[in-house]
N, C-alpha and C positions, 0 to 999 in steps of 0.2 A: 504494500500500499504505499502510495506517495504521500510525502509530507505536505500539507496545505500550504499555499503561498499566502501569507498574511503580513500586512504591515502594522505599525504601531496603533493606528486607529481601529483597525480590525481586532487586534488583540484586546484593546481596551473595551470595545464593544462587546466582544465574546466573553470576556471575563465578567462584565457587568450583567449580561444575560444568565450566564452560568450561576453567578452569585444570587440572582434574583429568585431562581428556583420556580418561576411562574411565567406565564406570557407577559411581556412587556411591550408597550407601544414605543414607537420611535421617539416621540416627545418625552415620554418617562425616561428613555435612555439618555436623551439630551440633558434632562434635569440631573440625572445622576452622575453625568460625565463633565458637566461644566467646570466643575473644580480640577478636572484633569486636562483642561485646556480646549476641549471641543465645544464650540459654541454656535455652530450652524447646522440646521436640520439636514442640509445637503450632505455634510460630512458623516452624519449617521447613516442616512440612506445609502451612500456609496459603500460605507463599511458593511452594511447589512447585505447589500447586493453581492458583494464579494464573498462574504461568509455563506450565503446561500449557495452561490456558484461552487464553493469549495465543499459543500455538504456539511458544513458545521453549525448551520442555523436553518430553522424552518420558519415559514410565515404561516400563522393561522389566519386564513381568510375571514372566517366568520367573527373573529375577535379583532381583526386588524392589528395583530400583535405578533411578536417574534418570540421564539424559544431556542435555547441551545439544544442541539441534537444530542440525545443520549445513546444513540446507537449508529455511529458514523459508518458502519459497514454495510448499510442497506442501499447505498447508491441513489440517493434522491428521492426514495419512497418512504413514506412513513405513515402511521396510523396513530391518531391521538383520541383519547377519551378526555372530553372537555366538560367540566361542571358548569352548567348554566346558572347555578346559585353563587358560587364563590369564584368561578373563573379559573381555577387550577386546571391544568392540562398534564396529562401523563402521556408519555410516548409508550406505545405498546411494543413489547419486543418482537412479536410475531408480525412479519410482513406478508403472510400468505393472502391476506385480503387484498393488500396493495398489489401483489404479484397477479392474483386473478383478475383484478380490474385491468391491469396492464396488458394481460394476455387477451381479454375480451376487446380492448381497444385495438390491439394489433390485428385481430380477426376482422375488423371493419377498416383496416388499413389506416389506422390513426396512430401517428407517431407521438409517443408520450415523452415530453421533456422532464417532467417531474410530476409525482403523484403523491398528494397529501390527502388522506381520508380523515375527516373530522367526525367523531361519534359524540353527539351532544346528549347529555343526561345529568344526573346528580351523583356526586361522590358519596361515599359511605358516611363521612362526617356530616355533610349537609343533610343526607336522609336522616340521621340519627338526631340532629338538632332541630329539625322541623317536625312538629307533632302531627300525627295523622289528622286528617280532616274528618270532622264528624258529619254523618250523613243525616239529613232531615228525613223523617219517615212518616 
């Protein structure tokens, strides 16, 4: 496996995403990195584009946020379980769902550049913290 090509800005952005441990918007990244000398949104977006290209970061379309990749060996495909209550996202280690979707796309002669599957629901913690709804009878 080749070593990703990253510069100082990409390393700062990647470290901030990894340390966050949850999906983060580009503007939140900018807030977190101002003290490190990054002051322009374009700098953040360029770093994110490079990190996505290198397979180190994923963009969660439904949340318009970014996460550090937990499984860099999957080659641009990933499956995420995203809690609709707290916003936490977990990258699932199995990419069989992503592989099946890519295979189906290939059957219709569609070339996949990157495949991110987002599963929306509620995490265990949020399910336990939300009391069950009472039904009226």
